[in-house]
C-alpha positions in Angstrom: 0.0 0.0 0.0 1.3 3.5 -0.9 1.0 6.1 1.9 1.2 9.8 1.2 1.9 12.3 3.9 1.1 16.0 3.9 2.3 18.8 6.2 0.2 21.9 5.7 0.6 25.2 7.6 -1.7 28.2 8.0 -1.2 31.8 9.0 -4.1 33.5 10.7 -4.6 37.2 9.8 -5.7 40.3 11.7 -9.4 39.6 11.1 -9.0 36.5 13.1 -7.2 38.1 16.0 -9.8 40.9 16.2 -12.6 38.3 16.8 -14.3 37.9 20.1 -13.6 34.7 22.1 -17.0 33.2 21.2 -16.4 34.0 17.5 -13.0 32.3 17.7 -14.6 29.3 19.4 -17.1 29.2 16.6 -14.4 29.2 13.9 -12.6 26.4 15.8 -15.7 24.3 15.9 -16.2 24.9 12.2 -12.7 23.5 11.5 -13.1 20.6 13.9 -16.5 19.6 12.5 -15.0 19.4 9.0 -12.1 17.3 10.2 -14.3 14.9 12.1 -16.5 14.4 9.0 -13.5 14.0 6.7 -11.4 11.8 8.9 -12.9 8.6 7.5 -11.1 9.3 4.2 -7.7 9.5 5.9 -5.2 7.2 7.6 -4.5 9.9 10.1 -4.6 13.6 10.8 -3.1 15.6 13.7 -2.9 19.3 14.2 -0.8 21.7 16.3 -0.3 25.3 17.3 2.8 26.5 15.5 5.7 28.2 17.3 7.1 29.8 14.1 6.4 33.5 13.6 5.1 32.9 10.1 2.6 30.2 10.8 -0.1 29.6 13.4 -1.5 26.1 12.7 0.2 22.9 11.4 -1.9 20.0 10.0 -0.1 16.7 9.5 -2.2 14.1 7.6 -1.8 10.9 5.6 -3.8 9.0 3.1 -3.6 6.3 0.4 -4.6 8.9 -2.2 -3.1 12.3 -3.0 -6.5 13.4 -4.2 -7.9 12.9 -0.7 -5.2 15.2 0.7 -5.9 17.8 -1.9 -9.6 17.8 -0.9 -8.5 18.0 2.7 -6.7 21.2 1.9 -9.8 22.6 0.1 -12.0 21.8 3.1 -9.6 23.5 5.6 -9.4 26.5 3.3 -13.2 26.8 3.3 -13.5 26.2 7.1 -10.9 28.9 7.9 -12.4 31.2 5.2 -11.3 34.9 5.3 -9.4 34.5 8.6 -6.2 32.9 7.2 -4.4 31.2 4.4 -2.0 28.4 3.8 1.7 29.4 4.0 3.7 26.3 3.4 3.2 22.6 2.6 5.3 19.5 2.2 4.0 16.4 0.3 5.8 13.1 0.4 5.7 9.3 0.4 6.0 7.3 3.6 7.9 4.1 2.9 10.4 1.7 4.6 14.0 2.9 4.5 16.2 1.0 2.0 18.9 1.1 4.7 17.1 -0.5 7.6 15.6 -4.0 7.8 12.1 -3.2 9.1 8.9 -5.1 9.0 6.6 -2.8 11.0 3.3 -1.8 9.6 3.7 1.8 8.5 0.0 2.6 8.6 -0.1 1.6 12.3 2.8 3.9 13.1 0.7 6.8 12.0 -2.2 6.0 14.2 -0.4 6.5 17.5 -1.6 8.9 20.2 -0.4 12.5 19.7 2.7 13.5 21.7 3.1 17.0 23.1 5.2 18.3 20.2 5.7 17.9 16.5 8.7 18.8 14.4 8.9 18.8 10.6 11.4 20.0 8.1 12.5 19.3 4.5 15.9 17.8 3.8 18.1 17.4 0.7 21.5 15.8 0.2 24.4 16.6 -2.0 24.5 14.7 -5.3 27.8 13.2 -4.3 25.9 11.1 -1.7 24.1 9.2 -4.4 27.4 8.3 -6.1 28.7 6.5 -3.1 28.4 2.7 -3.1 25.1 1.5 -1.5 26.9 -0.7 1.1 29.1 2.3 2.1 26.0 4.5 2.4 24.4 1.9 4.6 27.4 1.8 6.9 27.4 5.6 7.2 23.7 5.7 8.0 24.1 2.9 10.5 26.3 5.2 12.5 23.7 8.0 12.3 20.9 5.6 13.5 23.1 4.1 16.2 24.0 7.5 17.6 20.3 8.5 17.7 19.0 5.4 19.3 21.8 5.1 21.9 21.5 8.6 23.2 20.1 8.7 26.8 17.6 11.4 25.8 16.2 9.7 22.7 13.5 7.5 24.3 10.2 9.0 23.6 11.2 10.6 20.3 9.4 9.0 17.3 10.8 9.6 13.9 9.3 9.3 10.4 11.4 9.7 7.3 9.3 10.3 4.2 10.4 10.7 0.6 9.6 13.4 -1.9 11.9 12.8 -4.9 10.2 14.6 -7.8 7.2 15.5 -5.6 8.5 18.6 -3.9 11.4 21.1 -3.7 13.2 18.7 -1.3 14.2 15.0 -1.4 12.9 14.1 2.1 10.4 15.3 4.7 11.5 14.4 8.2 8.9 14.3 10.9 9.2 13.8 14.7 6.8 13.4 17.6 8.1 14.0 21.1 7.3 15.1 24.6 10.5 17.0 25.5 11.8 19.8 23.3 15.0 20.2 25.3 15.8 16.4 24.9 15.1 16.7 21.2 17.5 19.7 20.8 20.2 17.8 22.7 19.9 14.7 20.5 19.9 16.8 17.4 23.0 18.6 18.5 24.7 15.2 19.1 23.8 14.1 15.6 25.7 17.0 14.1 28.8 15.0 14.9 28.0 12.0 12.8 29.6 11.4 9.3 26.2 11.4 7.5 25.9 15.1 8.2 28.7 15.7 5.6 26.3 15.3 2.6 23.2 17.2 4.0 22.7 20.5 2.2 19.3 21.7 3.4 17.1 21.4 6.5 15.1 24.5 6.5 12.5 25.7 7.4 11.9 23.8 10.6 8.4 23.8 12.0 7.7 23.1 15.6 4.1 22.5 16.8 2.4 22.1 20.1 -0.5 19.7 20.6 -3.4 21.2 22.4 -6.0 18.4 22.2 -8.3 17.0 19.5 -10.9 19.7 20.0 -8.7 22.7 19.7 -7.2 24.0 16.4 -7.2 27.8 16.7 
């Protein structure tokens, strides 16, 4: 089964921030009601308050069909209406890594309970990386994976590597769910020391979201 993932961010405008609290609650209900009705078409959908200055909401969804995700975007656009607009998106395939022997059901990994925080960013590698022999690349990445998994602060961090070759401006979309932002930052700093970092040429922009419950979007 092919699984598509979609990270979609929105910026709320001045019209939204000038609404009264009951009006904001009504808009929130409008978005939630759409998502509840549309959820049956999706494998998963989670949403977060964004920490970035240029975005306010992050939606992370997955489906077997890209058309379903496009219709999701349309529905959210309608629900938000004049109060905001989409600022950024990342579309990708969620597949098993060719460098890791894994047999877990990818669909099941997307249906886990939301953690406190969500991190997403695009990633690309230098073309020289792909000219390295596969077995050598596998050894290099084994060092990266081993460092991440052995770090004392890594438990509780769930990672998802997705692929966007020919589908976006980047080659990968890397996603994480976690409960401790400080631990995440420490593990990320440690990973700067591994050999695999030599070939990474882009990891921006980075989106950080806060989970506020299934009934709260705005």
